C-alpha positions in Angstrom: 63.3 34.1 -27.7 59.7 33.4 -29.1 60.6 29.8 -29.6 61.8 29.4 -26.0 58.6 30.9 -24.8 56.4 28.6 -26.8 58.5 25.5 -25.6 58.0 26.6 -22.0 54.2 27.0 -22.5 54.0 23.7 -24.3 55.9 22.1 -21.4 53.6 23.5 -18.7 50.5 22.6 -20.8 51.7 19.0 -21.2 52.6 18.8 -17.6 49.2 20.1 -16.3 47.4 17.7 -18.7 49.5 14.8 -17.5 48.8 15.5 -13.9 45.2 16.1 -14.5 44.7 12.8 -16.4 46.7 10.9 -13.7 44.5 12.5 -11.0 41.3 11.7 -12.8 42.4 8.1 -13.5 43.4 7.5 -9.9 40.2 8.8 -8.4 37.4 8.6 -10.9 38.1 5.6 -13.2 34.9 3.5 -12.7 35.5 0.3 -10.7 33.5 -2.6 -9.6 32.0 -2.4 -6.0 32.4 -6.1 -5.2 35.4 -5.5 -3.0 33.6 -2.8 -1.1 30.7 -5.2 -0.6 33.1 -7.6 1.0 34.5 -4.9 3.2 31.0 -4.0 4.3 30.4 -7.6 5.7 33.7 -7.5 7.6 33.3 -4.0 8.9 29.7 -4.7 9.9 30.8 -7.8 11.9 33.5 -5.8 13.6 31.1 -2.9 14.4 28.5 -5.4 15.7 31.0 -7.1 17.9 32.1 -3.7 19.4 28.5 -2.7 19.9 27.7 -5.9 21.8 30.8 -5.6 24.0 29.0 -2.8 25.9 25.9 -5.0 26.7 27.1 -6.3 29.9 28.0 -2.9 31.5 25.6 -0.7 29.6 23.7 0.9 32.6 26.8 0.9 34.8 28.7 2.9 32.2 26.1 5.2 30.4 23.2 5.6 32.9 22.5 9.1 34.2 24.4 8.2 37.4 26.9 5.9 35.5 30.6 6.0 35.4 30.5 7.7 31.9 27.3 9.6 32.1 26.8 12.5 29.8 27.3 14.9 32.6 30.7 13.2 33.6 31.9 13.2 30.0 30.9 16.9 29.6 32.9 17.8 32.7 36.0 15.8 31.4 35.8 17.5 28.1 35.5 21.0 29.5 34.3 24.0 27.5 34.5 23.3 23.8 33.4 26.9 22.8 30.1 25.9 21.2 31.4 22.7 19.5 29.8 20.3 21.9 27.8 19.0 19.0 30.9 17.2 17.8 30.6 14.7 20.6 26.9 14.1 19.9 25.8 10.6 21.1 22.4 8.9 20.7 23.0 7.4 24.2 22.5 10.9 25.6 18.8 10.5 24.7 18.4 7.7 27.2 17.4 9.1 30.6 16.4 5.7 32.1 17.8 2.1 31.9 14.8 1.1 29.8 15.4 3.9 27.3 19.2 3.0 27.2 18.5 -0.7 26.5 15.9 0.3 23.8 18.5 2.5 22.1 21.1 -0.3 22.5 18.9 -2.9 20.9 17.8 -0.7 18.0 21.5 0.2 17.4 22.3 -3.5 17.3 19.6 -4.1 14.9 20.7 -1.4 12.5 24.2 -2.8 12.5 22.8 -6.3 11.6 20.9 -4.9 8.7 23.9 -3.0 7.5 26.0 -6.2 7.6 23.3 -8.2 5.8 23.0 -5.4 3.2 19.3 -4.3 3.9 18.6 -0.7 2.6 22.4 -0.3 2.7 22.4 3.3 1.6 20.4 4.3 4.7 21.6 1.7 7.2 25.3 2.5 6.4 24.7 6.1 7.5 22.7 5.0 10.5 25.4 2.5 11.5 28.0 5.3 11.5 25.9 7.3 13.9 25.4 4.3 16.1 29.1 3.6 16.2 30.1 7.2 16.8 27.6 7.3 19.7 29.5 4.7 21.6 32.9 6.1 20.7 31.9 9.6 21.8 30.3 8.3 25.0 33.7 6.9 26.2 36.2 8.8 24.0 38.8 8.9 26.8 38.8 5.1 26.8 39.3 4.5 23.0 42.4 3.1 21.3 43.6 2.8 17.8 40.8 0.4 16.9 37.9 2.9 17.0 39.3 5.5 14.6 40.1 2.9 12.0 36.6 1.3 12.3 34.9 4.7 12.0 37.0 5.6 9.1 36.1 2.4 7.2 32.4 2.8 7.9 32.5 6.5 6.8 34.0 5.7 3.4 31.6 2.7 2.9 28.8 5.3 3.2 30.0 7.0 0.0 30.0 3.8 -2.1 27.2 1.2 -3.3 28.5 -1.4 -0.8 25.3 -3.1 -0.9 25.3 -3.9 -4.6 26.4 -7.5 -4.1 26.4 -10.1 -1.3 23.4 -8.4 0.3 19.7 -8.7 0.8 19.3 -5.7 -1.5 20.8 -7.8 -4.3 18.7 -10.7 -3.5 15.6 -8.5 -3.7 16.7 -7.0 -7.0 17.4 -10.4 -8.6 14.2 -11.9 -7.3 12.1 -8.9 -8.4 13.5 -8.7 -11.9 14.0 -12.5 -12.2 17.3 -11.9 -14.0 20.8 -13.0 -13.8 22.8 -10.9 -11.3 25.1 -9.7 -14.0 22.1 -8.5 -16.2 20.4 -6.6 -13.4 23.5 -5.9 -11.4 25.3 -2.7 -10.6 27.9 -1.8 -13.1 31.3 -0.2 -12.3 31.0 3.4 -11.0 33.3 6.2 -10.0 31.8 6.4 -6.4 33.3 2.9 -5.7 36.7 4.1 -6.9 36.6 7.3 -4.6 35.6 5.2 -1.6 38.2 2.6 -2.2 41.0 5.2 -2.9 40.0 7.0 0.4 40.3 3.8 2.3 43.7 2.8 0.6 45.3 6.3 1.3 44.1 6.3 4.9 45.3 2.8 5.5 48.7 3.5 3.9 49.0 6.7 6.1 48.2 4.7 9.1 50.9 2.2 8.4 53.4 5.0 7.9 52.5 6.8 11.0 52.8 3.6 13.0 56.3 3.0 11.7 57.3 6.6 12.4 55.9 6.3 16.0 58.0 3.3 16.6 61.2 5.1 15.6 60.6 7.2 18.7 60.8 4.3 21.1 64.1 2.9 22.4 62.7 -0.7 22.6 62.2 -0.7 18.8 65.7 0.6 18.1 67.2 -1.9 20.5 65.2 -4.8 19.1 63.5 -5.5 22.5 59.9 -4.6 21.6 58.7 -8.0 20.6 60.0 -9.5 23.8 58.5 -6.7 25.8 55.1 -7.6 24.3 55.7 -11.3 24.7 56.6 -10.9 28.4 53.5 -9.1 29.4 50.8 -11.1 31.0 47.8 -8.8 31.0 46.4 -9.4 27.6 48.4 -12.1 25.8 46.5 -15.1 24.5 49.5 -17.2 24.0 52.6 -17.7 26.2 55.6 -17.5 23.8 58.2 -16.8 26.5 60.0 -20.0 25.6 61.5 -17.9 22.7 63.4 -15.8 25.2 66.8 -17.4 24.4 66.3 -16.6 20.7 67.7 -13.2 20.8 68.4 -12.9 17.1 64.8 -14.0 16.2 63.3 -11.5 18.6 65.6 -8.7 17.3 64.9 -9.6 13.6 61.1 -9.7 14.4 61.2 -6.4 16.0 63.1 -4.6 13.2 60.9 -6.4 10.6 57.8 -5.0 11.9 59.1 -1.5 11.7 60.6 -1.9 8.4 57.4 -3.3 7.0 55.2 -0.6 8.3 57.6 2.0 6.6 57.7 0.2 3.4 54.1 -0.8 3.0 52.7 2.6 2.2 55.5 3.1 -0.6 55.4 -0.3 -2.3 51.7 -1.2 -1.9 50.8 0.8 -5.0 53.1 -1.4 -7.1 51.2 -4.3 -8.8 54.0 -6.9 -8.4 54.8 -6.0 -4.9 51.2 -5.9 -3.7 50.5 -9.8 -3.3 53.8 -10.1 -1.3 53.0 -7.2 1.1 49.5 -8.5 1.6 50.6 -11.9 2.7 53.3 -10.3 5.0 50.6 -8.1 6.5 48.4 -11.1 7.1 51.3 -13.0 8.9 52.3 -9.9 10.8 48.9 -9.0 12.3 48.2 -12.6 13.1 51.6 -12.7 15.1 50.7 -9.4 16.8 47.3 -10.6 17.8 49.0 -13.6 19.4 51.5 -11.3 21.2 49.3 -8.6 22.4 45.7 -10.0 22.5 44.6 -6.9 20.6 42.4 -9.1 18.3 40.0 -6.2 17.3 42.8 -3.8 16.2 44.7 -6.6 14.3 41.5 -7.6 12.5 40.5 -4.0 11.5 44.0 -3.5 10.1 43.7 -6.6 8.1 40.3 -5.5 6.8 41.8 -2.1 5.9 44.6 -3.7 4.2 42.2 -5.9 2.1 41.2 -2.8 0.3 44.3 -3.4 -1.9 43.1 -6.9 -3.0 43.0 -7.3 -6.7 39.6 -8.0 -8.5 40.6 -11.6 -9.3 41.2 -12.3 -5.6 37.8 -10.8 -4.8 36.1 -13.1 -7.4 37.7 -16.2 -5.9 36.8 -15.2 -2.3 33.1 -14.8 -2.9 32.8 -18.2 -4.6 31.2 -19.5 -1.4 28.2 -17.1 -1.8 25.0 -18.1 -3.7 25.2 -17.2 -7.3 22.4 -14.7 -7.3 24.2 -12.7 -4.7 27.5 -12.3 -6.6 28.4 -11.2 -10.1 29.2 -13.7 -12.7 32.3 -11.8 -13.7 33.9 -8.6 -12.8 33.5 -5.7 -15.3 
């Protein structure tokens, strides 16, 4: 009896140690921040493009008498029981068109500085506040693009995403007059935490997209791709000449659903990862051509790029000046 008890205790001890080691290895094994620096540039460009898209109608939308004025948005939201601060927006501080334009220009400059990697630890947080200000000011008009972009920017705030490919790196290498690898940032656990959060969020988003499609008859019947192809409001390309290819359209529809359900399960496998990333690239390019939702497709590609292996990152940054990039990954 004593032997059985000791074996059970030994089993649970071994199990807890194995789980703890796996947990720590997954979340806290130091990793190189180069991939996050690449994501910073992509996310910064997407955020800047989103920011500039409001320039034409800035006053018409957000002025005190605009379509989406703070008073109008407050009425639409209703009583939030003291949680109004959740929808805080810097644009609420602009009481005149001049003040609104000043806030808009300053916000754009902050996003430019973040993209270039200037004082990245500070500008990353400020960029998130700028982005959330525009999202909160028209929260009833947002789509799937905004939550993903905010997620990416939030997690980049946690990591040293200005360690390479940035003005910060250029200043360090110039001041110390050393090779980047000698003066550069080594692997760190905060980069791992940030990257894992992006990866998990991305995988979950894929899975939820796949599950949501299972609730639509057009996806079960194989007609979803044709429905997207036939709409004329936003499509950049007219692909209706494929209407006679019923088998192709059906296969295309079901392949999208299957891929979105399989991606979050197999992307963690090293051998399956390159194949899935290539398929993701092709799928989002095709969906951009079908729907015209270029921003959403690009932000999904950027999120998927969080699974790129270090060797691929090293090859992709080859076009950058040597003093901005590491000589080799740690």
